[in-house]
C-alpha positions, 0 to 999 in steps of 0.5 A: 477525478480523472487520471493521466494517460499512463506513458512510459515516461510517467510509469518510470517516473513513478517507479523511480521513487523507492517508496512508490516502487515498493508499494507497487510491487507489493500490490503485484503479489497482493490482490488488495491492501489497506493503507495501514497494511502498507504502512506496516510493511514499509515501516513508514509514516501513514502520511508518507505512504498515503501521499505516494499512493495518491501519486500512483493513483493519479498516474493511473497505476492504482485503483482505490476503494473506501470501506468505512474509514479505510481505503484499500488499493489494488493495481488498476485492472485495466493496465496495458500489457506493456505496463504489466510486463514491466511490473512483472520484470521488476517484481522478479528482480525485487530489490531488498526493500521489497523483499523486506516489505513482503517479509513484514507483511507475511509476519503480520499474518493472513490478510484477514488477520492483518485487517482485523488488527489494523481495524481494531478499536483501542483497548479500553485498558489504555484509558484511565477510568477516572480521568479519561487520560491515557494510562 
């Protein structure tokens, strides 16, 4: 899939949305995040987070990679310098939503610990052994 050429107007349209701004600024300080980590950080439903991530990817701000059933996102490594400058300035003036999201991410632990929890299989204790229903 091709991405659009990132123009100043397109960048500002992307960052004008609070969710997309928060996601982008999280990825300014984290090398890569799984969708479930971002869902936890924003305390937002996964479909909403995924929709905004897809918008950012199509705009050319993010790059994704699949690892099994999980998708990881990072900032596009070939972003023009003018975009990096705007993102750095935005990160330095972090709005409260971004600070809260960073705090939630930090509270969840290291990246490897967050990913282990995110990718864990449901506990067998959650299921009844006789009926197969959730206990």
